[in-house]
C-alpha positions as CSV (number, residue, x, y, z in Angstrom):
1,X,-167.5,-53.2,-86.7
2,X,-171.5,-54.1,-87.5
3,X,-172.2,-58.0,-88.0
4,X,-171.9,-59.4,-91.7
5,X,-174.8,-61.2,-93.3
6,X,-175.5,-62.5,-97.0
7,X,-177.2,-64.6,-99.4
8,X,-176.2,-67.8,-100.2
9,X,-175.1,-69.5,-103.1
10,X,-175.6,-73.4,-103.9
11,X,-172.6,-74.6,-104.4
12,X,-171.7,-78.3,-102.5
13,X,-168.1,-77.0,-101.8
14,X,-166.5,-76.9,-98.2
15,X,-169.2,-75.4,-95.4
16,X,-166.8,-73.9,-94.3
17,X,-166.1,-71.4,-97.7
18,X,-168.4,-68.4,-97.3
19,X,-170.2,-69.4,-100.0
20,X,-170.9,-65.4,-101.3
21,X,-172.8,-65.5,-104.0
22,X,-171.4,-63.2,-107.3
23,X,-172.2,-60.4,-107.0
24,X,-172.8,-60.3,-103.3
25,X,-176.0,-60.1,-102.0
26,X,-175.5,-58.5,-98.4
27,X,-177.6,-59.0,-95.6
28,X,-178.8,-56.1,-93.5
29,X,-179.2,-56.1,-89.5
30,X,-182.8,-54.7,-90.2
31,X,-183.8,-57.7,-92.4
32,X,-182.6,-60.5,-89.9
33,X,-184.5,-58.5,-87.5
34,X,-187.5,-59.2,-89.8
35,X,-186.6,-63.1,-89.7
36,X,-186.3,-62.8,-85.2
37,X,-182.9,-62.7,-85.7
38,X,-181.2,-60.2,-83.3
39,X,-177.3,-58.8,-82.5
40,X,-175.7,-57.1,-80.2
41,X,-171.3,-56.1,-80.4
42,X,-169.7,-56.7,-76.9
43,X,-166.9,-56.6,-75.7
44,X,-165.2,-60.6,-75.3
45,X,-161.9,-58.9,-73.7
46,X,-164.1,-58.8,-70.4
47,X,-166.9,-61.1,-70.8
48,X,-166.4,-62.3,-67.0
49,X,-167.3,-59.0,-65.8
50,X,-169.1,-57.3,-68.7
51,X,-171.9,-54.4,-67.5
52,X,-173.5,-54.9,-70.7
53,X,-173.7,-58.6,-70.7
54,X,-175.1,-58.5,-67.3
55,X,-177.9,-56.3,-68.3
56,X,-178.3,-58.1,-71.8
57,X,-178.8,-61.5,-69.3
58,X,-181.7,-59.7,-66.8
59,X,-183.1,-58.3,-69.5
60,X,-183.6,-61.1,-71.9
61,X,-184.2,-63.5,-68.3
62,X,-180.6,-65.4,-70.0
63,X,-180.1,-67.2,-66.4
64,X,-178.2,-70.1,-67.9
65,X,-174.4,-70.2,-69.2
66,X,-171.8,-72.1,-70.3
67,X,-169.2,-72.3,-72.7
68,X,-168.3,-74.4,-75.1
69,X,-165.3,-74.4,-77.4
70,X,-165.3,-76.2,-80.7
71,X,-161.9,-77.3,-82.2
72,X,-160.4,-80.6,-83.0
73,X,-158.2,-81.0,-79.6
74,X,-160.9,-79.6,-77.4
75,X,-164.2,-80.9,-78.4
76,X,-165.1,-84.5,-77.8
77,X,-166.3,-86.6,-81.6
78,X,-164.8,-82.9,-83.2
79,X,-166.3,-84.0,-86.9
80,X,-169.4,-85.6,-85.9
81,X,-170.9,-82.9,-83.9
82,X,-169.2,-80.8,-86.6
83,X,-171.8,-82.9,-89.3
84,X,-174.7,-82.6,-86.8
85,X,-174.3,-79.0,-85.9
86,X,-174.8,-78.5,-89.4
87,X,-177.9,-80.6,-90.2
88,X,-180.3,-78.4,-90.7
89,X,-182.9,-78.2,-87.8
90,X,-185.6,-75.9,-85.9
91,X,-185.6,-75.8,-81.6
92,X,-188.4,-75.4,-79.5
93,X,-186.2,-72.4,-77.5
94,X,-184.0,-69.8,-79.1
95,X,-181.0,-70.3,-79.1
96,X,-178.5,-67.5,-77.7
97,X,-174.6,-67.6,-78.9
98,X,-171.8,-65.6,-77.5
99,X,-168.8,-65.8,-79.7
100,X,-165.5,-65.3,-77.5
101,X,-162.6,-66.1,-79.6
102,X,-162.6,-67.5,-83.0
103,X,-165.2,-67.4,-86.0
104,X,-168.2,-69.4,-87.0
105,X,-171.3,-68.8,-89.3
106,X,-174.9,-69.7,-88.5
107,X,-177.7,-70.2,-91.6
108,X,-180.9,-69.4,-91.4
109,X,-183.5,-69.3,-93.7
110,X,-185.3,-66.1,-94.8
111,X,-188.8,-65.5,-95.6
112,X,-188.2,-67.7,-99.7
113,X,-186.7,-70.4,-98.0
114,X,-183.3,-68.8,-99.2
115,X,-180.2,-69.8,-97.0
116,X,-178.4,-66.3,-95.2
117,X,-174.8,-66.9,-93.5
118,X,-174.3,-64.5,-90.5
119,X,-170.4,-64.3,-90.4
120,X,-169.9,-64.8,-86.3
121,X,-166.5,-63.3,-84.7
122,X,-165.2,-62.7,-81.5
123,X,-167.9,-60.1,-79.6
124,X,-171.0,-61.1,-81.4
125,X,-174.1,-62.2,-79.7
126,X,-176.7,-63.6,-82.0
127,X,-180.4,-65.1,-81.2
128,X,-182.6,-67.4,-83.0
129,X,-186.1,-67.3,-82.5
130,X,-187.9,-70.8,-81.2
131,X,-188.4,-72.1,-84.9
132,X,-186.6,-70.9,-87.0
133,X,-184.7,-73.4,-89.5
134,X,-181.1,-73.0,-89.2
135,X,-177.5,-74.3,-89.0
136,X,-174.0,-73.6,-87.8
137,X,-170.7,-73.8,-88.6
138,X,-166.9,-72.9,-88.3
139,X,-165.3,-71.1,-90.7
140,X,-162.0,-72.2,-92.5
141,X,-159.6,-71.2,-89.2
142,X,-161.7,-74.4,-87.5
143,X,-161.8,-73.1,-84.9
144,X,-164.5,-70.8,-81.8
145,X,-165.1,-70.3,-78.7
146,X,-168.7,-69.5,-77.6
147,X,-170.9,-68.3,-75.3
148,X,-173.7,-70.6,-74.7
149,X,-177.5,-68.6,-73.3
150,X,-181.1,-70.0,-72.2
151,X,-183.8,-68.6,-70.2
152,X,-184.2,-71.4,-67.4
153,X,-182.3,-75.0,-67.6
154,X,-181.0,-75.8,-71.1
155,X,-182.7,-78.3,-73.7
156,X,-180.7,-78.9,-76.5
157,X,-182.5,-81.2,-77.7
158,X,-182.7,-80.3,-82.4
159,X,-185.6,-81.6,-84.6
160,X,-183.9,-82.2,-87.7
161,X,-186.0,-80.5,-90.7
162,X,-188.9,-81.4,-91.3
163,X,-190.4,-80.1,-88.1
164,X,-193.3,-77.6,-89.3
165,X,-195.7,-79.7,-87.0
166,X,-194.0,-78.6,-84.0
167,X,-196.7,-75.6,-83.2
168,X,-193.6,-73.0,-82.3
169,X,-192.6,-73.8,-86.2
170,X,-196.2,-72.7,-86.9
171,X,-196.3,-69.5,-84.3
172,X,-193.1,-69.1,-86.1
173,X,-194.6,-68.5,-89.6
174,X,-197.0,-67.0,-88.1
175,X,-195.0,-64.1,-87.0
176,X,-194.0,-63.4,-90.4
177,X,-197.0,-62.4,-91.8
178,X,-197.6,-60.3,-88.5
179,X,-197.9,-56.8,-90.0
180,X,-197.8,-53.6,-88.7
181,X,-201.2,-51.4,-87.8
182,X,-200.7,-47.4,-87.9
183,X,-203.1,-45.2,-85.8
184,X,-203.1,-41.7,-86.5
185,X,-202.4,-39.3,-83.2
186,X,-204.6,-36.8,-82.1
187,X,-202.3,-34.3,-82.8
188,X,-201.4,-35.5,-86.3
189,X,-197.8,-35.3,-86.2
190,X,-197.1,-39.0,-86.1
191,X,-198.0,-42.6,-85.4
192,X,-198.6,-45.5,-83.2
193,X,-196.7,-48.6,-84.5
194,X,-198.0,-51.8,-83.6
195,X,-196.1,-54.6,-84.3
196,X,-197.3,-58.0,-84.1
197,X,-194.2,-59.7,-82.4
198,X,-193.9,-63.8,-83.1
199,X,-194.3,-64.2,-79.7
200,X,-197.9,-62.8,-79.9
201,X,-197.1,-60.3,-77.8
202,X,-197.9,-56.4,-79.0
203,X,-194.8,-54.0,-78.3
204,X,-195.8,-50.3,-78.8
205,X,-193.5,-47.5,-81.0
206,X,-194.5,-44.1,-81.9
207,X,-192.4,-42.9,-85.3
208,X,-193.5,-42.9,-88.9
209,X,-195.8,-45.1,-90.3
210,X,-194.5,-48.7,-90.6
211,X,-190.5,-48.0,-90.1
212,X,-188.0,-47.5,-88.1
213,X,-186.7,-44.1,-88.2
214,X,-183.1,-43.3,-88.0
215,X,-183.5,-41.6,-85.0
216,X,-185.5,-43.5,-82.4
217,X,-183.2,-45.3,-79.7
218,X,-181.9,-48.5,-79.6
219,X,-183.9,-49.2,-76.6
220,X,-187.0,-48.6,-78.3
221,X,-187.0,-51.5,-80.6
222,X,-185.7,-54.1,-78.6
223,X,-185.8,-57.7,-78.8
224,X,-189.3,-59.5,-77.9
225,X,-189.2,-61.1,-74.5
């Protein structure tokens, strides 16, 4: 089952409710990728020995790992922490979360500053880019268990909005406006598509101009490092 995401309504109802528009306006994984949000589906039942998780950690450099259980009986200062998590904020580093049990929501801002709600359940691993405004909440089940991953030593500091003066925020905004450059190959059969990623590094893929053909293998559109 793929990740589910949608544009949120503006209701002030309980933050744990779905807050879908009527009619619902879903958001695809490819649309999330344009915001720098990346996703994997894994088998959480074998997270301790999962070779797929180990491969992702190796490829992305996720050297740090711990596990947090968010439930009123497990997390000290539970209500205070939930309120803090739901404040709109950004981090200076990527946020990587792997849901081992239960359910939760991540909300992220799109390019027009609209809220997108991402529904997370067991087996979902997500990365939010440094500099993106976002927030977190449980759903109405009031429980989740998550693995927290990090490159190097963890830095948990959150900067509540407004935080536009940070360099990482400005770099993230530049990445959203980065475009595709297309160069015709010598054989005229396809294009080399070069995209400026949010890290300001370059990646090269072969395919039709400014699109990702469905025939491309997943690895050819891997998350930037």
